[in-house]
C-alpha positions as CSV (number, residue, x, y, z in Angstrom):
1,M,0.0,0.0,0.0
2,V,1.5,3.3,-1.0
3,A,1.8,6.4,1.0
4,F,-0.7,9.3,0.4
5,G,1.6,11.5,-1.6
6,K,2.5,8.7,-4.0
7,K,-1.1,7.6,-4.3
8,L,-2.1,11.2,-5.0
9,K,0.4,11.2,-7.9
10,D,-0.7,7.9,-9.2
11,R,-4.3,9.3,-9.5
12,Q,-3.2,12.3,-11.5
13,I,-3.9,12.7,-15.2
14,E,-0.4,12.6,-16.8
15,E,-0.8,15.6,-19.1
16,W,-2.1,17.7,-16.3
17,Q,0.6,16.8,-13.7
18,G,2.1,20.2,-13.6
19,Y,-1.1,21.8,-12.5
20,Y,-1.9,19.6,-9.4
21,I,-1.1,20.7,-5.9
22,N,2.6,19.8,-5.1
23,Y,1.8,17.9,-2.0
24,K,5.2,16.3,-1.8
25,L,7.0,19.7,-1.8
26,M,4.7,21.2,0.8
27,K,5.1,18.1,3.0
28,K,8.9,18.5,2.9
29,R,8.5,22.2,3.7
30,V,6.4,21.3,6.8
31,K,9.2,19.0,8.0
32,Q,11.7,21.8,7.5
33,Y,9.6,24.2,9.5
34,A,9.4,21.6,12.3
35,R,13.2,21.1,12.4
36,Q,14.0,24.8,12.3
37,I,11.4,25.6,15.0
38,E,12.9,23.0,17.2
39,M,16.3,24.6,16.7
40,G,14.9,28.0,17.4
41,D,15.8,29.4,13.9
42,L,12.2,30.4,12.9
43,E,9.5,32.5,14.4
44,R,5.8,31.4,14.3
45,R,4.8,34.6,12.4
46,F,7.3,33.9,9.6
47,V,6.2,30.3,9.3
48,L,2.5,31.3,8.9
49,K,3.4,34.0,6.3
50,D,5.7,31.8,4.3
51,F,3.5,28.7,4.2
52,S,0.4,30.9,3.4
53,R,2.3,32.4,0.4
54,M,3.2,28.9,-0.8
55,L,-0.4,27.7,-0.5
56,D,-1.7,30.8,-2.2
57,S,0.6,30.1,-5.1
58,Q,-0.5,26.5,-5.4
59,I,-4.2,27.3,-5.2
60,E,-3.8,30.1,-7.9
61,K,-2.2,27.6,-10.2
62,I,-5.1,25.2,-9.7
63,V,-7.8,27.8,-10.2
64,L,-6.3,29.4,-13.3
65,F,-5.9,26.0,-14.9
66,L,-9.5,25.2,-14.0
67,L,-10.8,28.4,-15.6
68,E,-8.7,27.7,-18.7
69,Q,-10.2,24.2,-19.1
70,Q,-13.7,25.5,-18.5
71,G,-13.2,28.0,-21.3
72,L,-12.0,25.1,-23.6
73,L,-15.1,23.1,-22.8
74,A,-17.4,26.1,-23.3
75,S,-15.7,26.7,-26.7
76,R,-16.4,23.1,-27.7
77,I,-20.0,23.4,-26.7
78,A,-20.4,26.6,-28.7
79,N,-18.9,24.9,-31.8
80,L,-21.3,22.0,-31.4
81,G,-24.2,24.4,-31.0
82,E,-23.4,26.0,-34.3
83,E,-23.4,22.5,-36.0
84,Q,-26.7,21.8,-34.2
85,D,-28.3,25.0,-35.5
86,L,-27.4,23.9,-39.1
87,L,-29.3,20.6,-38.8
88,P,-32.2,20.3,-41.3
89,M,-35.8,20.3,-39.9
90,G,-36.3,16.6,-40.6
91,P,-34.7,14.1,-38.2
92,D,-31.2,13.3,-39.4
93,L,-30.7,10.4,-37.0
94,A,-27.1,9.7,-37.9
95,K,-26.1,13.4,-37.4
96,I,-28.1,13.6,-34.2
97,A,-26.4,10.5,-32.8
98,S,-23.0,11.9,-33.7
99,L,-23.7,15.3,-32.0
100,R,-25.2,13.6,-28.9
101,E,-22.0,11.5,-28.6
102,S,-19.9,14.6,-29.0
103,Y,-21.8,16.3,-26.1
104,R,-21.2,13.1,-24.0
105,D,-17.5,13.3,-24.8
106,I,-17.5,16.8,-23.4
107,G,-19.4,15.6,-20.4
108,R,-16.8,12.9,-19.8
109,D,-14.0,15.5,-20.1
110,L,-15.9,17.7,-17.6
111,L,-16.1,14.7,-15.2
112,K,-12.3,14.3,-15.6
113,L,-11.9,18.0,-14.7
114,L,-14.1,17.5,-11.6
115,F,-11.9,14.6,-10.6
116,F,-8.9,16.9,-11.0
117,V,-10.5,19.4,-8.6
118,E,-11.4,16.6,-6.2
119,I,-7.8,15.4,-6.0
120,N,-6.6,18.9,-5.3
121,A,-9.2,19.5,-2.7
122,I,-8.0,16.3,-0.9
123,G,-4.4,17.5,-1.0
124,L,-5.3,20.9,0.4
125,R,-7.3,19.5,3.3
126,K,-4.6,16.9,3.9
127,I,-1.7,19.4,4.0
128,L,-3.6,21.8,6.3
129,K,-4.3,19.0,8.8
130,K,-0.6,17.8,8.6
131,F,0.6,21.3,9.3
132,D,-1.6,21.7,12.3
133,K,-0.6,18.3,13.7
134,R,3.1,18.5,13.0
135,L,3.7,22.1,14.2
136,G,1.0,22.3,16.8
137,Y,-0.4,25.5,15.3
138,R,-4.0,26.4,14.4
139,F,-3.0,27.2,10.9
140,T,-6.1,25.8,9.3
141,D,-8.2,28.2,11.4
142,Y,-6.1,31.2,10.4
143,Y,-5.9,30.3,6.7
144,V,-9.5,29.4,6.1
145,K,-10.7,32.5,8.0
146,T,-8.5,34.8,6.0
147,R,-8.8,33.2,2.6
148,A,-12.2,31.4,2.4
149,N,-14.2,34.3,3.6
150,H,-12.5,36.9,1.4
151,P,-14.6,38.3,-1.5
152,Y,-11.8,37.4,-4.0
153,S,-11.2,34.0,-2.5
154,Q,-9.4,31.6,-4.7
155,L,-9.7,28.9,-2.0
156,Q,-13.4,28.9,-2.4
157,Q,-13.0,28.3,-6.2
158,V,-11.6,24.9,-5.4
159,F,-14.7,24.0,-3.3
160,K,-17.5,26.0,-4.9
161,H,-17.9,25.8,-8.7
162,V,-20.2,28.5,-10.1
163,G,-19.0,28.2,-13.7
164,L,-19.4,24.4,-13.8
165,G,-23.1,24.6,-13.3
166,A,-23.5,26.6,-16.5
167,V,-21.4,24.0,-18.4
168,V,-23.6,21.2,-17.0
169,G,-26.7,23.1,-18.0
170,A,-25.5,23.7,-21.5
171,I,-24.7,20.0,-22.1
172,S,-28.0,18.9,-20.6
173,R,-30.1,21.4,-22.6
174,N,-28.4,20.4,-25.9
175,I,-28.7,16.7,-25.3
176,A,-32.4,17.2,-24.5
177,E,-32.8,19.3,-27.6
178,L,-31.4,16.6,-29.8
179,E,-33.9,14.3,-28.3
180,D,-36.6,16.7,-29.4
181,R,-35.3,16.4,-32.9
182,R,-36.1,12.7,-32.7
183,G,-39.7,13.4,-32.0
184,S,-40.0,14.3,-28.3
185,F,-41.7,17.5,-27.4
186,L,-40.4,17.7,-23.8
187,S,-38.1,20.5,-22.6
188,I,-35.7,20.2,-19.7
189,Y,-37.4,23.3,-18.3
190,D,-40.8,21.7,-18.6
191,Q,-39.5,18.4,-17.1
192,P,-36.9,19.3,-14.4
193,T,-35.9,15.7,-14.0
194,R,-35.1,15.3,-17.7
195,P,-31.4,16.4,-17.6
196,L,-30.5,13.6,-15.2
197,Q,-31.7,10.8,-17.5
198,D,-28.5,10.6,-19.4
199,P,-25.8,8.6,-17.5
200,V,-23.1,11.1,-18.2
201,I,-25.1,14.0,-16.9
202,D,-26.1,11.9,-13.8
203,S,-22.4,11.3,-13.1
204,I,-21.5,15.0,-13.6
205,K,-24.4,16.2,-11.3
206,A,-23.3,13.8,-8.6
207,A,-19.7,15.0,-8.9
208,V,-20.7,18.7,-8.7
209,D,-22.9,18.0,-5.7
210,R,-20.1,16.1,-4.0
211,L,-17.6,18.9,-4.5
212,S,-19.8,21.9,-3.7
213,Y,-21.8,20.2,-0.9
214,S,-25.0,21.3,-2.7
215,T,-27.8,19.1,-1.8
216,D,-31.5,18.4,-2.0
217,F,-34.2,17.0,0.2
218,L,-33.3,13.4,-0.5
219,T,-29.6,13.9,0.1
220,F,-30.2,16.0,3.2
221,L,-32.5,13.4,4.6
222,A,-30.1,10.6,3.8
223,Q,-27.4,12.4,5.8
224,H,-29.3,11.7,9.0
225,A,-28.5,8.0,8.7
226,L,-24.7,8.7,8.8
227,I,-24.2,5.8,6.5
228,M,-20.6,6.5,5.4
229,H,-19.0,5.5,2.1
230,E,-15.4,4.5,1.9
231,E,-14.0,5.7,-1.4
232,L,-14.5,6.0,-5.1
233,P,-16.5,3.0,-6.3
234,T,-14.7,0.4,-8.4
235,P,-16.4,-1.7,-11.0
236,T,-15.6,-4.8,-8.9
237,E,-17.2,-3.2,-5.8
238,E,-20.3,-2.2,-7.8
239,H,-20.6,-5.7,-9.2
240,V,-20.4,-7.2,-5.7
241,D,-23.0,-4.8,-4.4
242,D,-25.4,-5.8,-7.2
243,Q,-24.9,-9.5,-6.3
244,R,-25.5,-8.9,-2.6
245,Y,-28.6,-6.6,-3.0
246,H,-32.0,-8.0,-2.3
247,F,-35.0,-5.6,-2.3
248,M,-37.2,-7.5,0.2
249,S,-34.3,-7.8,2.6
250,L,-33.7,-4.1,2.5
251,F,-37.4,-3.5,3.0
252,L,-37.4,-5.8,6.0
253,N,-34.5,-3.8,7.5
254,L,-36.6,-0.6,7.0
255,V,-39.6,-2.2,8.6
256,N,-37.4,-3.3,11.6
257,T,-36.3,0.4,11.9
258,F,-39.9,1.6,11.8
259,L,-41.2,-0.9,14.4
260,Y,-38.4,-0.2,16.8
261,M,-39.1,3.5,16.8
262,V,-42.8,2.8,17.3
263,N,-41.8,0.5,20.2
264,T,-39.7,3.3,21.7
265,Y,-42.3,6.1,21.6
266,I,-45.6,4.2,22.0
267,I,-45.2,4.1,25.8
268,V,-44.2,7.8,26.3
269,P,-47.8,9.2,26.8
270,T,-48.7,6.5,29.4
271,A,-45.4,5.6,31.1
272,D,-46.1,7.9,34.1
273,D,-49.6,6.5,34.6
274,Y,-48.2,2.9,34.3
275,S,-45.5,3.7,36.9
276,M,-48.0,5.2,39.4
277,S,-50.4,2.2,38.9
278,L,-47.5,0.0,40.2
279,G,-46.9,2.2,43.2
280,A,-44.0,4.2,41.9
281,A,-43.7,8.0,41.4
282,A,-44.7,9.5,38.1
283,T,-41.2,10.6,37.4
284,V,-40.0,6.9,37.4
285,C,-41.3,7.1,33.8
286,G,-37.8,8.5,33.0
287,V,-36.2,5.2,34.0
288,V,-38.9,3.2,32.3
289,I,-38.4,5.1,29.0
290,G,-34.6,5.2,29.4
291,A,-34.2,1.5,30.2
292,M,-34.6,0.7,26.6
293,A,-32.0,3.2,25.5
294,G,-29.7,2.0,28.3
295,A,-29.7,-1.5,27.0
296,Q,-29.3,-0.3,23.4
297,I,-25.8,1.0,24.3
298,F,-24.7,-2.7,24.6
299,S,-26.9,-4.2,22.0
300,S,-25.6,-1.9,19.3
301,I,-22.1,-3.2,19.9
302,Y,-22.7,-6.9,20.0
303,L,-25.3,-6.9,17.2
304,S,-23.0,-4.8,15.1
305,A,-20.2,-7.3,15.7
306,W,-22.6,-10.2,14.9
307,S,-23.4,-8.6,11.6
308,N,-19.8,-9.1,10.6
309,K,-20.8,-12.8,10.1
310,S,-24.6,-12.6,9.4
311,Y,-27.4,-10.1,9.0
312,F,-30.3,-12.6,9.3
313,Q,-29.3,-14.1,12.6
314,P,-29.1,-10.8,14.6
315,L,-32.4,-9.6,13.1
316,V,-34.1,-12.9,14.2
317,F,-32.5,-12.6,17.6
318,S,-33.6,-8.9,17.8
319,S,-37.2,-9.8,17.0
320,I,-37.4,-12.6,19.5
321,V,-36.0,-10.4,22.3
322,L,-38.3,-7.6,21.5
323,L,-41.3,-10.0,21.4
324,V,-40.4,-11.3,24.9
325,G,-39.7,-7.8,26.2
326,N,-43.1,-6.4,25.1
327,I,-44.9,-9.4,26.7
328,M,-43.1,-8.7,30.0
329,Y,-43.9,-5.1,29.7
330,A,-47.6,-5.9,29.3
331,L,-47.7,-8.5,32.1
332,A,-46.1,-6.2,34.6
333,Y,-49.5,-4.7,35.4
334,D,-51.0,-8.0,36.5
335,C,-47.8,-9.0,38.3
336,N,-47.9,-5.6,40.1
337,S,-44.1,-5.4,39.6
338,I,-42.2,-2.4,38.6
339,A,-39.2,-4.7,38.2
340,V,-40.9,-6.7,35.5
341,L,-41.9,-3.5,33.8
342,L,-38.2,-2.3,33.8
343,L,-37.0,-5.7,32.8
344,G,-39.3,-5.8,29.8
345,R,-38.0,-2.4,28.6
346,L,-34.5,-3.6,29.1
347,F,-35.2,-6.6,26.9
348,C,-36.7,-4.3,24.2
349,G,-33.4,-2.3,24.3
350,L,-31.3,-5.5,24.0
351,G,-33.2,-6.1,20.7
352,S,-32.2,-2.9,19.1
353,A,-31.0,-3.7,15.6
354,R,-30.5,-0.2,14.3
355,A,-26.7,-0.8,13.9
356,V,-27.5,-3.8,11.8
357,N,-30.0,-1.9,9.7
358,R,-27.4,0.8,9.0
359,R,-24.7,-1.7,8.2
360,Y,-26.9,-3.6,5.8
361,I,-27.5,-0.4,3.8
362,S,-23.8,0.5,3.9
363,D,-22.6,-3.0,2.9
364,C,-25.3,-4.6,0.7
365,V,-27.1,-1.8,-1.1
366,P,-25.6,-0.7,-4.5
367,L,-24.2,2.9,-4.6
368,K,-26.7,4.0,-7.2
369,I,-29.6,3.6,-4.7
370,R,-27.7,3.9,-1.4
371,M,-28.8,7.5,-0.9
372,Q,-32.5,6.5,-1.4
373,A,-32.1,3.6,1.0
374,S,-30.4,5.9,3.6
375,A,-33.3,8.4,3.2
376,G,-35.7,5.5,3.6
377,F,-34.0,4.6,6.9
378,V,-34.5,8.1,8.3
379,S,-38.0,8.3,7.0
380,A,-38.9,5.0,8.6
381,S,-37.5,6.3,11.9
382,A,-39.4,9.6,11.7
383,L,-42.7,7.8,10.7
384,G,-42.2,5.4,13.6
385,M,-41.6,8.3,16.0
386,A,-44.9,9.9,14.9
387,C,-46.9,6.6,14.8
388,G,-45.9,5.5,18.3
389,P,-47.8,8.2,20.2
390,A,-50.6,8.1,17.7
391,L,-51.2,4.4,18.4
392,A,-51.0,5.1,22.2
393,A,-53.9,7.7,21.7
394,L,-56.0,5.0,20.0
395,L,-55.5,2.3,22.6
396,Q,-58.0,3.7,25.1
397,V,-59.8,0.5,26.1
398,E,-60.1,-1.4,29.4
399,I,-61.1,-5.1,29.4
400,K,-60.0,-8.2,31.3
401,V,-59.4,-11.5,29.5
402,S,-59.1,-14.3,32.0
403,R,-56.5,-13.0,34.5
404,I,-54.9,-10.6,32.0
405,T,-55.8,-6.9,32.1
406,I,-55.9,-5.0,28.8
407,N,-55.9,-1.2,29.2
408,Q,-54.1,1.9,27.9
409,N,-51.0,0.9,29.9
410,T,-50.6,-2.7,28.9
411,L,-52.0,-2.5,25.3
412,P,-48.8,-0.9,23.9
413,G,-46.9,-4.0,25.0
414,W,-49.5,-6.5,23.6
415,V,-49.8,-4.6,20.2
416,M,-46.0,-4.5,19.8
417,A,-45.6,-8.1,20.8
418,V,-48.1,-9.1,18.0
419,A,-46.3,-6.8,15.6
420,W,-42.9,-8.4,16.3
421,L,-44.3,-11.9,16.0
422,L,-45.7,-11.1,12.6
423,Y,-42.5,-9.4,11.6
424,L,-40.5,-12.5,12.7
425,M,-42.6,-14.8,10.6
426,W,-42.2,-12.4,7.6
427,L,-38.4,-12.2,8.2
428,W,-38.0,-16.0,8.4
429,I,-39.8,-16.4,5.1
430,S,-38.6,-13.5,3.0
431,F,-35.1,-12.4,4.2
432,K,-32.2,-13.5,2.0
433,E,-28.8,-13.6,3.6
434,P,-26.3,-11.6,1.4
435,A,-23.2,-13.4,0.2
436,R,-20.2,-12.4,2.3
437,P,-17.4,-10.8,0.2
438,S,-14.4,-13.0,-0.4
439,L,-10.9,-12.0,0.5
440,E,-10.1,-11.5,-3.1
441,D,-13.0,-9.1,-3.5
442,D,-11.8,-7.2,-0.4
443,H,-8.3,-7.0,-1.9
444,H,-9.6,-5.5,-5.2
445,A,-12.0,-3.1,-3.5
446,G,-9.1,-1.8,-1.3
447,E,-6.6,-1.3,-4.1
448,G,-8.2,1.9,-5.5
449,D,-8.4,2.8,-9.2
450,A,-5.8,4.6,-11.2
451,L,-6.8,8.2,-12.0
452,E,-7.7,7.3,-15.6
453,K,-10.5,5.2,-14.2
454,G,-11.9,8.0,-12.2
455,P,-14.1,9.7,-14.8
456,K,-15.9,6.3,-15.4
457,Q,-17.5,6.6,-12.0
458,P,-19.3,9.5,-10.3
459,L,-17.6,11.3,-7.5
460,L,-20.0,10.1,-4.9
461,L,-20.0,10.5,-1.1
462,G,-16.7,10.0,0.7
463,S,-14.2,9.9,-2.2
464,E,-11.8,12.0,-0.3
465,A,-12.4,10.5,3.1
466,H,-10.2,7.5,2.8
467,Q,-7.3,9.8,2.0
468,D,-7.7,11.9,5.0
469,D,-6.7,9.6,7.8
470,E,-3.8,7.5,6.6
471,D,-1.4,8.1,9.6
472,D,-0.9,11.8,9.2
473,D,2.7,11.9,10.4
474,Q,4.1,8.8,8.7
475,D,7.3,10.1,7.2
476,C,8.2,6.8,5.6
477,E,6.8,5.9,2.2
478,E,5.1,2.8,3.5
479,P,2.3,3.4,6.1
480,P,1.2,0.6,8.4
481,K,-0.7,-2.3,6.9
482,D,-3.8,-1.5,8.9
483,S,-3.9,2.2,7.9
484,R,-7.1,1.6,5.9
485,A,-8.4,-1.4,7.8
486,P,-11.9,-1.3,9.4
487,V,-11.9,-0.3,13.1
488,N,-12.8,-3.2,15.4
489,S,-11.8,-1.9,18.9
490,I,-12.9,1.1,21.0
491,G,-9.3,2.2,21.4
492,A,-8.6,2.3,17.7
493,A,-11.8,4.2,17.1
494,Y,-10.9,6.8,19.7
495,K,-7.5,7.5,18.2
496,L,-9.3,8.5,15.0
497,L,-11.5,11.1,16.7
498,T,-10.0,14.5,15.8
499,P,-11.1,17.6,17.6
500,S,-13.6,18.4,14.8
501,V,-15.1,14.9,15.1
502,K,-15.3,15.2,18.9
503,V,-17.1,18.6,18.6
504,Q,-19.6,17.1,16.2
505,L,-20.3,14.1,18.5
506,L,-20.8,16.6,21.4
507,I,-23.3,18.4,19.3
508,Y,-25.1,15.2,18.5
509,F,-25.1,14.3,22.2
510,M,-26.5,17.7,23.0
511,L,-29.4,17.6,20.5
512,K,-30.4,14.1,21.5
513,Y,-30.3,15.1,25.2
514,A,-32.5,18.1,24.6
515,M,-35.0,16.2,22.5
516,E,-35.2,13.4,25.0
517,I,-35.9,15.8,27.9
518,L,-38.7,17.4,25.9
519,L,-40.3,14.1,24.8
520,A,-39.8,11.9,27.8
521,E,-41.1,14.3,30.4
522,S,-43.9,15.7,28.3
523,S,-46.6,13.5,30.0
524,V,-45.5,14.4,33.5
525,I,-45.1,18.1,32.8
526,T,-48.3,18.6,30.9
527,S,-50.4,16.6,33.4
528,H,-48.9,18.6,36.3
529,Y,-49.3,22.1,34.7
530,F,-52.1,21.7,32.2
531,H,-54.0,18.5,33.3
532,W,-53.6,17.1,29.8
533,T,-55.1,13.6,29.2
534,T,-53.2,10.8,27.4
535,S,-54.9,11.7,24.1
536,K,-53.7,15.4,24.3
537,V,-50.1,14.4,25.2
538,S,-50.2,11.9,22.3
539,L,-51.5,14.6,19.9
540,F,-48.7,16.9,20.9
541,L,-46.0,14.2,20.4
542,V,-47.6,13.3,17.0
543,C,-47.5,16.9,15.9
544,L,-43.8,17.1,16.8
545,G,-43.0,13.9,14.9
546,L,-44.9,15.0,11.8
547,T,-42.6,18.1,11.5
548,V,-39.6,15.9,10.8
549,L,-40.0,15.3,7.0
550,P,-41.4,18.8,6.1
551,V,-38.6,20.5,8.1
552,N,-36.0,18.4,6.3
553,M,-37.6,19.1,3.0
554,I,-37.4,22.9,3.5
555,V,-33.8,22.8,4.8
556,G,-32.6,20.2,2.2
557,S,-34.2,21.9,-0.8
558,N,-33.6,25.6,0.1
559,I,-31.7,26.6,3.2
560,S,-28.8,24.2,2.7
561,N,-28.2,25.6,-0.8
562,M,-28.2,29.2,0.5
563,F,-25.8,28.8,3.4
564,E,-22.8,26.7,4.4
565,D,-23.4,23.7,6.7
566,R,-21.3,25.2,9.4
567,Q,-23.4,28.4,9.3
568,I,-26.6,26.4,9.6
569,L,-25.0,24.3,12.4
570,L,-24.2,27.3,14.5
571,A,-27.6,29.0,13.9
572,S,-29.4,25.8,14.8
573,E,-27.5,25.5,18.0
574,V,-28.4,29.0,19.0
575,M,-32.1,28.3,18.2
576,V,-32.0,25.1,20.3
577,C,-30.5,27.2,23.1
578,L,-33.3,29.8,22.8
579,G,-35.9,27.1,22.8
580,I,-34.5,25.7,26.1
581,I,-34.4,29.1,27.7
582,G,-38.0,29.8,26.6
583,N,-39.1,26.6,28.3
584,F,-38.0,27.5,31.8
585,N,-40.7,28.1,34.3
586,I,-39.6,31.5,35.5
587,L,-42.8,33.6,35.2
588,S,-46.1,32.5,36.7
589,P,-48.4,31.1,35.5
590,Y,-46.7,28.6,33.1
591,T,-48.9,28.6,30.0
592,V,-49.6,26.1,27.3
593,T,-48.5,28.6,24.7
594,Q,-45.1,29.0,26.3
595,Y,-44.6,25.2,26.6
596,V,-45.8,24.4,23.0
597,T,-44.0,27.3,21.4
598,S,-40.6,26.7,23.1
599,G,-41.0,22.9,22.7
600,L,-41.6,23.3,18.9
601,I,-38.6,25.6,18.6
602,M,-36.4,23.1,20.5
603,F,-37.6,20.1,18.4
604,V,-37.5,21.7,15.0
605,S,-34.1,23.4,15.6
606,A,-32.7,20.1,16.8
607,E,-34.0,18.3,13.7
608,V,-32.3,20.9,11.4
609,L,-29.2,20.6,13.6
610,E,-29.1,16.8,13.3
611,G,-29.0,16.9,9.5
612,V,-26.1,19.4,9.2
613,N,-24.3,17.9,12.2
614,L,-24.2,14.4,10.6
615,S,-23.4,15.9,7.2
616,L,-20.3,17.6,8.7
617,L,-19.5,14.6,10.8
618,S,-19.4,12.3,7.7
619,R,-16.9,14.7,6.1
620,V,-14.5,15.1,9.1
621,M,-14.6,11.5,10.3
622,S,-12.1,9.0,9.1
623,S,-13.2,6.6,6.4
624,R,-11.7,3.8,8.4
625,L,-14.9,4.2,10.4
626,S,-17.1,3.5,7.4
627,R,-16.9,-0.2,8.0
628,G,-16.2,-2.7,10.7
629,T,-17.8,-3.1,14.1
630,F,-17.0,0.4,15.5
631,N,-18.2,2.3,12.4
632,G,-19.2,5.9,12.3
633,G,-22.9,5.0,12.4
634,L,-22.4,3.0,15.6
635,L,-20.4,5.8,17.3
636,S,-23.1,8.4,16.5
637,T,-25.8,5.9,17.7
638,E,-23.9,5.4,21.0
639,A,-23.4,9.1,21.5
640,G,-27.2,9.7,21.0
641,T,-28.2,6.7,23.1
642,I,-26.0,7.7,26.0
643,A,-27.5,11.2,25.8
644,R,-31.0,9.7,26.0
645,V,-30.1,7.5,29.0
646,I,-28.6,10.4,30.9
647,A,-31.6,12.6,30.1
648,D,-34.1,9.9,31.3
649,A,-32.1,9.4,34.4
650,T,-32.1,13.2,35.0
651,I,-35.9,13.2,34.8
652,T,-36.2,10.5,37.5
653,L,-33.6,12.1,39.8
654,G,-35.2,15.5,39.3
655,G,-38.5,14.0,40.5
656,Y,-37.1,13.8,44.0
657,A,-37.1,17.6,44.1
658,G,-40.8,17.6,43.4
659,Q,-42.8,18.1,40.2
660,D,-42.9,21.9,40.7
661,R,-39.1,22.0,40.2
662,L,-38.8,19.1,37.7
663,L,-39.0,21.2,34.6
664,N,-36.2,23.7,35.5
665,I,-34.0,21.0,37.0
666,T,-34.0,18.9,33.8
667,L,-33.7,21.9,31.5
668,L,-30.6,23.3,33.3
669,P,-28.2,20.6,32.2
670,A,-29.5,20.8,28.7
671,L,-28.8,24.5,28.6
672,V,-25.3,24.1,30.0
673,I,-24.4,21.4,27.4
674,C,-25.9,23.5,24.6
675,I,-23.8,26.5,25.6
676,I,-20.7,24.4,25.8
677,S,-21.4,23.0,22.3
678,I,-21.8,26.5,20.9
679,I,-18.5,27.6,22.4
680,C,-16.8,24.5,21.0
681,T,-18.3,25.1,17.6
682,I,-17.0,28.7,17.5
683,L,-13.5,27.5,18.5
684,T,-13.4,24.9,15.7
685,Y,-15.6,26.8,13.2
686,N,-12.9,27.2,10.5
687,S,-11.9,23.6,10.6
688,Q,-15.5,22.5,10.0
689,Y,-15.5,22.7,6.2
């Protein structure tokens, strides 16, 4: 396995080699700075100025070449346009086919140019990280702040590509017009999806989106799943993915995700009543709700490890454990035992297969539909979150069958037990275990393509990521053999957590903590202050859950294309903070308007924050965390789950101070954590790009 600099050179287009970033030269310069600083020969100010000048020169070389190539492409398009205008009115199929292929040739050359930009963007990020790590300076913060935000920024030209969109549009329009000549009367402006029907245009659009971080609703929603991708796809990898993909198995994974989220939230409106009926305080509902999340901390790890060998077996195990757990939860009422109630919820948490669901999508779904599958995972979760309380509102009956009591407290357990039994039968009949990749396949997938193969594949998610973490300070040409291996230990995963990653995980922890406080204590707070019934609490929770998809649609389709992710991130954190502050019971009386408004601000802002947070996390996190037991999805799940457990424990402990003080006691830690996350975001703001 070659070192980063050598691999970067191997991926370069031979005739363009003089225009790439000179990573090797800059790496040597960083070593010289380090030695001279150790000897006391250089001042910090000189180092920053000298290296900044060197980077400016490299970036200018890249940008000027990029503009020159864009001009050549534009000239070729203009010449083809003149030929197209001279076509006779009748359909000359041979000439039309020739022109269409010429436009596709331009598209392939444009894709090659995008790949050129991608390689340079990798080199820029890499050398900035190396400088900071080797010299101990915050050079990235200084350089990005002074260059990226300048009105004449050349650095931004490497990451934002205004001119390329016009080239893509010209190619799309002309290909579509040639189709019109063949008898179609559709225009790309009448049919907005039309330009993406040609494979070349599809690839270009994906590459532009990848480089500029522009997005849409589907992409933004898919980011919530944090299903990371390792590198540029190879033909071998794509072939293996197609062999392993089975639609019904994917659908069963999504159904598992949906049912688990229903199972999580179906008890929230009634957990306080159930606890009191068994002789416990209403605030014990925090422990009842949190027991499931507490067990999930462990189940996520062992089920993720199990999925290294099989996907079917952990899903079967998960379904059986959830079936047993829900039966125990329902029987706790007639057993008059809070212990059985808690044990039932613990069993439900031990059956959490969300890590398996994520890994199935990451490992077994082809790249061409992986984004849609990721968005389906998030949509299933959001739908389950809304359906859980809605079901609880409908289960308002009270009957006795033999010695078994069926009422609003026990029915959620019985309904979910039946649901998991039916799901288990469906899983057993329809799930197809994917073929495990052979060692030979793994070897080919890890080799990486030569640069000339790059334009044949779209620059999809994560193409730069596997470059970013190959032992930053390895001065030898040969990095360790495991420098790209999956991470299968907590210690190895922790070593890959850079300050930027840690801040993003802290933000994820904060938003999950704030959301859990709002949701889990909603029944206790509203019954104490407003005397809400179970139906009213359920309606409130359903309304919150139903905001998830519309909010993501607005942010993904509009806001994320108007502002940088880090700008949305900081603004969302501030809004979450304002929502928390607005929810404090400082003025009397505490009103429904105050509670609902502040709760809505908290929840919606946290939803927006989650999307951009996971988007940034996927970019700053090592691609070694894209696969293996301790993958990025597992780490984010663990961070969120731990946050929920602590939040639920806070609710129960806060209950000892009395229900009058419960609201303020539980909101105070959320406010402190939120303020800390805002400070950390500001301190690392210029490294979050």
